[in-house]
Phi, psi and omega in degrees: 000127181278174184300317182293319179297319180294325177292319181295319180293325177293326180292326181293329184281335187281144175286147179278146178075026181279142182233135175240125179243122176251128183232147185277327185209168176302322179292326176293321178297317179301319179296317179297318179298317181295329177280324187276321186308317179300335179288326184296325183258024184297314186210138177289335182284328182278133178291145178283134178290151176284126183244133174242133182246129177222141175272161176302331180298330178299333184283353176264356178259114186308318181294321180286325183304313181294322177299317181289325176299313179299319179296321180292323179297323184268346187291140172277330178227128180238119184244137173248127179237118187206172174291150179278356183275135174074199182240167177293146175296158181302323181293329177290315179296322177297318178298318181298325178294325180296313182283330180300316181295322184275344184289329182074214183255028176293141177281164178171185182232135174249124182246135175242115176247125184236136178281123182293116177214164173075011175072024177293137175295147180301131179091351179275120182290140176270173180302321180296319179293319178299319178297314181294324177297317179293320178297315178300318178300313180296327182275352183072030181252159173281147176247131177232149177259017177200162176292139179291159180295331180216121184274324190279352182291126179288154177277118182292147178056033176262165178299321179296318181290323177296317180296318180294316180292328182296333180275349181271140175243113180280165177302322180294314179296322178298318179296318179297317182293332183257008176272127178267119183251127176251118181291144179294147178279142180263140178293139177273141181254000000 
């Protein structure tokens, strides 16, 4: 199995619209919930994305660390919710390197939500945000400073959408594939 085939088989196993939220503290989790909840009830027709919530403390427990790495590899949207003060601890940065290597070239969104503390002027990025922007760039993901308005919408003309469409057989394509065409014979001169 080549590298692309293994990625494709991994893509088939992952749920669509999965969201992973990592939060630094209980107050950070509350902020994430307040931003995320309006998205959940947007439309009865749209399926709700599967959301997994983990605190930064989970990343110091070896059994949980691997579970969270697997969730990050499969997530369509990965959100970090933290204080704007200081930088991420070394264990968080180490964890990000683990999932980054395993994620491959899958598309997705990385969201950074930061609790305003320490008197930072509005709009001024903190060290954590700069780190996440650089991480998103390295992962080939989009970076947002807020939850998007709609999580489940596919990215048009993306590699993921091309791969998904390539596996579908429409009625028209099925008819073309099952039509037996006999070319007319040409007169010999």
